[in-house]
N, C-alpha and C positions, 0 to 999 in steps of 0.2 A: 632383274628388277633395274627400272631406271633410276630409283634414287639410290639405291645400292650403291652402283656405278658410279653414280656420282658420287656418295660417299668416299671410295675407294680410292676418286681419281685427288677430290682433296685432300685427303690423305698422303695419296704420293707425290700430290704437287707438294705439299708441307714438307714430307721427308727428304724432295730432290731439293728445297730450297735449307733446308739444315745441313743436307753433304754438302753443299757446293760452299755455305758458310764457313761448315767443318776444314771442309781442304783451302779455304781460303785462308786460316788460319794459319795456316803451317807456310803460308807465303808470304803476308804482309801485316800488320798490326791492324786489326778490325776497326771501323769506325762504329761510333753511338749507335748511329740510324741500322747498320748490321748486329750490335750486339742486341739491340733492343729488339730486333727480327728474333732471337732466340728463345726469347721468353714469350709461350702465348698470355694474352693478355682480353681481360675483358672493360677498357678501359670504359665504358659507360658505368662498369657500379664498383666499388672495392669487394677485394677478396673477403673470403671468410676470415681470417687471421688476418688483415690487416687489424694492425691495435686503434686506428680510425673506427674502424667498423664496430671491433669486441667490445672499445669503451662508450658505444651511441648509448642512451638513455633507453630500456624497454621493459614492459611489462614484467614482473617477475612469472615466470614459467612456472607452473603449475603442481609439476613434479621434474625429476630428475633423472634420466635413462643411465646416468655413467654406473658403468659398473659390469660385468663379468652372467651371461645367461646362456641357459643351455634346455633345449627344446622340449617340452614334457612329451613323455612317451607314457604316461603312468598306466596310460589305457590302451596300449600296445605298439610294438613295432611300426605298425603300417599310419601311426597316426601322424609320421612327420610326412606322409604326400595329401596333396590337395584335395582328392578323391576322398579322401578317408568317410566324408560329410557332404558325401555325393556328388555326382556330373552333370555339369547342365547338358543342354542340350547339344549336341555337337553337329554340324554341320559336316561335310566331303571330309576336309582334312582330319578332322578331327575322329569321326567315323575309322580311317583307313588306321589312325593310329592304334586304336581300340583293336581292333583286328590283328592289326598286324601284333599287338602284342601279347595279343592272348594266341597266335597260331607260334610264337617264337616260344611262348612258356612251356608250351604242351612237346616243342621241340628241344626244350632244356637250354636253349638261348636266352643273350640279351638283346635288346633292342632299339635300335640309336641310341648307341648308348657312347655318346658326347663325350659325358662327364668321365668314361670311362679310358680316354684319348685326350685326355688334359685340356677338352675346352672345358671353360670354365661351367659354374651350375648356372650364375645370374641369376637375376631376381624373378619367380620369387623362391627356386629352390634351395639358393644359396642359405635361405634364412633357418633353413630347417634341418641342414647336414647334422649329421651325428656329431657333430664336434664342436665346442664353444662359440659363442660370437661375443666382442665384450663393445662397447657402445660409449663414446667418450662424445659428454653433452656439454659444448661450449654454448655462448648466446647467441652466436652466428650460424651454429651448425653441428651437428650431430655425427662423428665419424662412426662409421660401424664396420668393422674389423670382425673376419670371418678365420677359424682356424683352419675351418677346410679350405687349403692353399689361398691365407691370406688374400682372400678378395674381400676389397677396400670400395665401401659405395658410403658416400657423403649424404646428408640430409639439412638442406639448406633450411636457415630457420631466420635467414635475414632481409626479408620481404622482396626478394629478387624475384623477376619475370622468370620463365621458362625460357631455352637460346632458342635464337632462328630457326625455325624448322630446317630452311635449304642450308644451312652451315653447321649447325651440330652435327658432332660425330658421334652416333648410335656406340653405346659399351651395354655389356652385359647384365649392370646393374642401372643403365638408364642414368637420367637426372630426376632428385627426388628432390620436389621442396614441399615445405612443411610449416603449418600454421596451425595456431592453438584454438581448439573450440571447447571453452568449458575446461572438464577434466581428460580431453582426449588433445592428443596431438596427432592432426589429419596431415595425413603426407600421400601426394601424389606421384608417382614417377611414372614419366614416357622416356620414347629415344631409346626403346629396350631392342638391342642385336637381337634378332631372330637368326641369325646363321648357325647351324648346328645348335640350338637354343631349345629346350624341351620340358615339359610340365610333366610330371610322374612318367609313367612309361613312354615315353615320347610323345607325347601331345603336343604341336607345333603349337609358335606363336607367329603372326604375321610383323611387319611393322606398326600398325596400326593397335596392337596390344597396349591395355595403358592397367596399373593399378594404383588401386586407393587403400591408402592404409590407416585402419584406425585404433591407435596405441593409447592403454591407457595401463596405470596402474594397478593391479586387485593383493587381496591378501598381504593388509600394509604391507605396501612394496616390494613383497617379495617375489612376487609372478608380474610376467610381464604379459598381456593378452591386446593381439592384433588382431585386427577383425580384415580380413580382405577379400576387397571387391575389385575382380579382376575381368573388364570387358577385352576380347576380340572379334569384330565384325565378320570376320571372315573363317575364324575355326569355329564359335557356338554361339548361340540364341542368347541376347542378354547378359545377364550379371552373372561371375561364376564365383561365388560367396564361399569363407571359410573361414574358423575362426579355429586361432591356434595358442597355446600358450608357452612362455619359458621361465622355468624356474632361476631366480638368482643364486652363481654361484661366487664362493666367496673366496675360496678355497682351491681358485687354480687362475690359470693365465693361462693368454696367449700367446704359442710361441710360431716360428717358420719352420713353415709348411711348404713345400713345393710338388707338384703333379709332376713323375717322372716316368715316358712312356717305356722304357726302359723294365722299372720296377714294377709297372702293372702288368707286366708279363708272367709277375709268380702271383695276383690275381684270379682267381678261374672266372670272379663273376664280370670282369671285363672284355671285350673284345678281342686284345691282344693276349689276354691272359687264355680264353680260351683255344685262341689260334696257338699259341706257347704249348698247351697244353696236347690238342692233337698231334702236334709236329713231335712232342717226346714219346705220345702212343705210338707214332708209325716207328722212329727210331727204334722201338724196346722190342719192335713183330722183329 
């Protein structure tokens, strides 16, 4: 896709500039202009952690999400799936994924196992991995950190607009901007990287994928409820809606976790694990 090539070109250009500056630093002292180029900036608005931004007067938020949460699987392990409450009407890319996943299950194989190959789970799947997530709420931003590979996601609350679509770098978590509507935090996310990024059993997304999350606290603040409203006009028709809950967990912490392909060879549920298992079986013959 042209836009993806353009994004890669922008990323390559930025990396080339940084490499040139790094090489120059070993030859001579960098100028103030060169040093300034090393730090990515958006000069039109303050960063979320800038004291001036944090200290601005704002209405008191209706709740604070700071805490550690774990997806509620009390109705069954499959509740982490976004199809657990029904799938939308799929177009051909979605239909192909459903067929391919069913055929792979019949063969006892995995299907589009991007996460098992250490690609990020990304939004929305990272929110429902069977690992805790931590939320740290500040006046300007909520930092969401998953214990699943420490995937990181900021939700900006400081009134900024979405980045320019012609210059933004797509990521697996996208760009999330929140606003308060009564007792609900409404979060819209755009610019989500589609490469090797799937929902449930290999359902693809495209660059037009959007997510709106409506977050609220229930059960006296002991549960977080999020309604997901997902659209991708290239893969399904209309809105794909799903509501999930997370339980507050006060006796756990987020630790450092990394996905390493060689370790995944010991997990039969991954592509690498299946290949390694078949190789061991052939060696034993």
